[in-house]
C-alpha positions in Angstrom: 5.2 -1.8 -5.8 7.0 -2.8 -2.7 6.7 -6.4 -1.4 4.5 -6.4 1.7 4.4 -9.1 4.4 1.6 -8.9 6.9 2.0 -10.9 10.1 -1.3 -11.5 12.0 -0.5 -12.0 15.7 -4.1 -12.6 16.8 -4.2 -15.7 18.9 -7.7 -16.7 17.7 -8.5 -14.9 14.5 -11.6 -17.0 13.6 -13.3 -15.5 16.7 -12.2 -11.9 16.0 -14.3 -9.1 14.6 -11.9 -6.2 14.1 -8.6 -8.0 13.2 -10.3 -10.4 11.0 -12.0 -7.6 9.1 -8.8 -5.6 8.8 -7.0 -8.6 7.3 -9.9 -9.2 4.9 -9.7 -5.6 3.6 -6.0 -5.8 3.3 -6.2 -9.1 1.3 -8.8 -7.5 -1.0 -7.0 -4.2 -1.5 -3.4 -5.5 -1.5 -3.7 -8.8 -3.4 0.0 -9.1 -3.9 0.7 -8.8 -0.2 1.6 -12.0 1.7 -0.5 -12.5 4.8 0.6 -14.9 7.4 -1.9 -15.8 10.2 0.2 -17.2 12.9 -2.6 -18.9 14.8 -3.5 -20.9 11.7 0.0 -21.6 10.5 1.4 -22.5 13.9 -1.4 -23.7 16.2 1.3 -25.7 18.0 3.5 -22.6 18.3 6.3 -24.5 16.5 7.5 -22.0 14.0 9.4 -22.8 10.8 12.2 -20.5 11.5 14.0 -20.8 8.2 10.7 -20.2 6.2 9.7 -17.2 8.4 13.2 -15.6 8.1 13.0 -16.1 4.3 9.6 -14.4 4.2 10.9 -11.5 6.2 14.0 -11.2 4.0 11.9 -11.1 0.8 9.7 -8.3 2.1 10.3 -4.5 1.8 7.5 -3.6 4.2 6.5 -5.7 7.2 3.2 -5.1 9.0 2.5 -6.6 12.4 -1.3 -6.7 12.9 -2.5 -7.6 16.3 -4.9 -6.9 19.1 -3.4 -5.2 22.1 -3.1 -7.7 25.0 -2.1 -6.7 28.5 -0.4 -3.5 27.1 1.7 -5.6 24.7 1.5 -8.0 21.7 -0.3 -11.3 22.2 1.8 -14.3 23.3 1.9 -15.9 19.9 3.4 -12.8 18.4 5.9 -12.3 21.2 7.0 -16.0 20.8 7.3 -15.4 17.0 9.6 -12.4 17.7 11.7 -14.5 20.2 12.1 -17.5 17.9 12.5 -15.8 14.5 14.5 -12.6 15.2 17.7 -14.3 16.2 21.1 -12.9 17.1 23.4 -13.0 14.2 20.5 -12.9 11.7 18.4 -9.9 12.6 20.6 -8.1 15.1 24.1 -8.2 16.5 27.4 -7.3 14.7 26.6 -9.7 11.9 22.8 -9.6 12.0 21.8 -7.3 9.2 19.2 -9.4 7.3 16.4 -6.9 7.9 18.5 -3.7 7.5 16.6 -1.0 5.7 13.2 -2.7 5.8 10.1 -0.7 6.9 8.0 -2.0 9.7 4.5 -1.0 10.7 3.0 -1.9 14.1 -0.8 -2.0 13.7 -3.0 -2.7 16.7 -6.5 -2.6 18.0 -7.6 -2.2 21.6 -10.9 -3.2 23.2 -10.8 -0.2 25.6 -11.8 3.2 24.3 -9.1 5.9 23.6 -10.1 8.1 26.5 -8.7 5.4 28.9 -5.3 5.6 27.0 -4.2 9.1 27.9 -2.2 10.7 30.8 -5.3 11.5 32.7 -7.1 8.2 31.8 -7.3 5.0 33.7 -4.2 3.5 31.9 -2.1 6.7 32.4 -0.4 6.4 29.0 -1.3 6.5 25.3 -1.2 3.1 23.5 1.8 4.4 21.5 3.8 4.8 24.8 3.2 1.2 25.6 4.7 0.3 22.3 8.1 1.7 23.0 9.6 -1.8 23.3 8.4 -2.7 19.8 10.0 0.5 18.4 13.3 -0.4 20.1 13.2 -4.0 18.8 12.7 -2.7 15.3 15.6 -0.3 15.6 17.8 -3.0 17.1 17.1 -5.1 13.9 18.1 -2.1 11.7 14.5 -1.7 10.5 12.7 1.6 10.2 9.6 1.7 12.4 6.8 4.0 11.2 4.3 5.6 13.4 2.0 2.9 14.8 -1.5 2.6 13.5 -3.9 2.3 16.4 -7.6 2.0 16.7 -9.2 1.9 20.1 -12.7 0.9 21.2 -12.8 -2.2 19.0 -14.5 -4.5 21.4 -17.4 -6.7 20.3 -18.6 -9.6 22.4 -21.2 -11.6 20.4 -23.2 -12.8 23.5 -23.1 -9.4 25.2 -22.7 -6.5 22.8 -25.6 -5.1 20.8 -25.6 -5.7 17.0 -25.0 -2.0 16.4 -21.6 -2.4 18.2 -20.5 -5.0 15.7 -21.4 -2.8 12.8 -19.4 0.1 14.4 -16.4 -2.1 15.0 -16.5 -3.4 11.4 -16.7 0.2 10.1 -13.7 1.2 12.3 -11.8 -1.9 11.2 -12.3 -1.0 7.5 -11.1 2.5 8.3 -8.1 1.1 10.1 -7.2 -1.1 7.1 -7.4 1.9 4.8 -4.9 3.8 7.0 -2.5 0.8 6.7 -3.0 0.8 2.9 -2.5 4.6 2.7 0.7 4.3 4.7 2.1 1.5 2.5 1.2 3.3 -0.7 3.0 6.5 0.5 6.3 4.6 0.7 
């Protein structure tokens, strides 16, 4: 079995419904996977660069799990990329530490999928907004797989009906199964 590293880029996982459930399922079904929750490990945003680089180097498959924020990754995950994926280590003429590794970008959106299409309010599919992540992975000599995307994952405890929470949890479980199936196919 390949060594799997899952990086949770949710900025407040304890108050999440979808991303928290996805990670719970992954932890249960992939017990050998290493799961790093950036908001818990680095609440001060001061990353242990050497340790994070070591974790990435040891992995065969890297999964970035995050909620879609403002058409991109949340700030904590963007800062992680900026601080950990350094020139001369992950990219550049001598930066080949991640060469050949597989990366999966896995995201959830609050908005429904019909808003993410050419005729929808956001004018583009989620996948199109993720172009920069694909380019980042390629620059670092990694192989990015098709992103795993689930839309309509919004649940607000004080506002949403209980049925909405049940629906989001079921969709999150299905999302996690798609990640597992992708990893198992490698």
